[in-house]
C-alpha positions as CSV (number, residue, x, y, z in Angstrom):
1,M,118.3,128.4,139.3
2,N,122.0,127.7,139.2
3,R,124.4,128.1,142.2
4,R,125.7,131.5,141.2
5,N,122.2,132.9,140.9
6,F,121.2,131.3,144.2
7,L,124.3,132.8,146.0
8,R,123.6,136.2,144.4
9,S,119.9,136.1,145.6
10,S,120.9,134.9,149.0
11,A,123.5,137.6,149.4
12,G,121.0,140.2,148.4
13,A,118.5,138.8,150.9
14,L,121.0,138.7,153.7
15,A,122.2,142.3,152.9
16,A,118.6,143.5,152.9
17,A,117.9,141.8,156.2
18,G,121.3,142.7,157.6
19,I,120.6,146.4,157.4
20,G,119.5,145.8,160.9
21,L,117.5,148.2,162.9
22,G,119.3,151.4,161.9
23,S,117.4,154.6,162.3
24,R,117.5,155.3,158.5
25,V,115.5,152.2,157.6
26,W,112.6,152.3,160.0
27,G,110.2,152.9,157.2
28,Q,111.1,150.1,155.0
29,G,108.4,147.6,154.0
30,R,108.3,143.9,154.1
31,R,110.4,142.1,151.6
32,E,109.8,138.4,150.8
33,V,112.5,136.4,149.1
34,S,111.9,133.1,147.5
35,V,114.0,130.5,145.8
36,G,112.4,128.1,143.4
37,G,109.0,129.5,144.5
38,Q,109.6,128.7,148.1
39,R,109.8,131.5,150.6
40,I,113.2,131.4,152.4
41,T,113.8,132.2,156.0
42,T,115.1,135.7,156.4
43,V,117.8,136.2,159.0
44,D,119.0,139.6,160.2
45,V,122.6,138.8,160.9
46,H,123.5,142.1,162.7
47,T,121.0,143.2,165.2
48,H,121.5,145.1,168.5
49,T,119.2,144.8,171.4
50,I,118.5,146.0,174.9
51,I,117.4,143.5,177.5
52,P,114.5,145.0,179.6
53,G,115.7,146.1,183.0
54,T,119.4,146.3,182.2
55,M,119.6,150.0,181.6
56,E,117.9,150.7,184.9
57,L,120.5,148.6,186.7
58,I,123.1,151.3,185.9
59,G,120.8,154.3,186.1
60,A,120.8,155.0,182.4
61,T,118.0,155.3,179.8
62,T,117.6,153.7,176.5
63,P,120.2,155.1,174.1
64,N,118.7,157.6,171.6
65,N,115.2,156.8,173.0
66,N,115.2,153.9,170.6
67,E,112.4,151.7,172.0
68,N,112.6,149.3,169.0
69,L,115.9,148.0,170.4
70,I,114.1,146.5,173.4
71,I,113.0,142.9,173.2
72,G,109.3,142.7,173.4
73,D,106.0,142.8,171.4
74,S,106.9,145.9,169.5
75,R,110.2,144.3,168.3
76,I,108.3,141.2,167.1
77,A,105.8,143.4,165.3
78,L,108.6,145.3,163.6
79,M,110.3,142.0,162.5
80,N,106.9,140.8,161.1
81,R,106.5,144.1,159.2
82,W,109.9,143.8,157.7
83,G,109.6,140.1,157.0
84,V,112.5,139.1,159.3
85,D,112.1,135.6,160.7
86,I,115.2,135.3,162.9
87,E,117.5,137.9,164.4
88,I,121.0,137.2,165.6
89,L,121.2,139.5,168.6
90,S,124.1,141.3,170.2
91,V,124.1,144.0,172.9
92,N,124.0,147.6,171.8
93,P,127.4,149.5,171.5
94,F,126.8,151.3,174.8
95,W,128.0,148.3,176.7
96,Y,131.3,147.8,174.7
97,S,133.3,150.1,177.0
98,L,131.8,148.9,180.3
99,D,133.4,146.3,182.6
């Protein structure tokens, strides 16, 4: 595999993983990507999360009742189902406007 094909494959893998946890892709299946016959680490580069207990601190509920945003066993199970090895986490957009 030459460098151009590697970059194209890598970009496709990152784009597939980077879809994140949007509501339209909950049903997607596991996708394994390999380079030279070796499975590569799949990184979701844009993932929002809710840290357990934070919403209760301000008297709010989980946005859109989206339990899969919460860090925990169900989140890990979802990552396993999708074939995501690592997620780069950021807080959900709800917090952007808060001080």
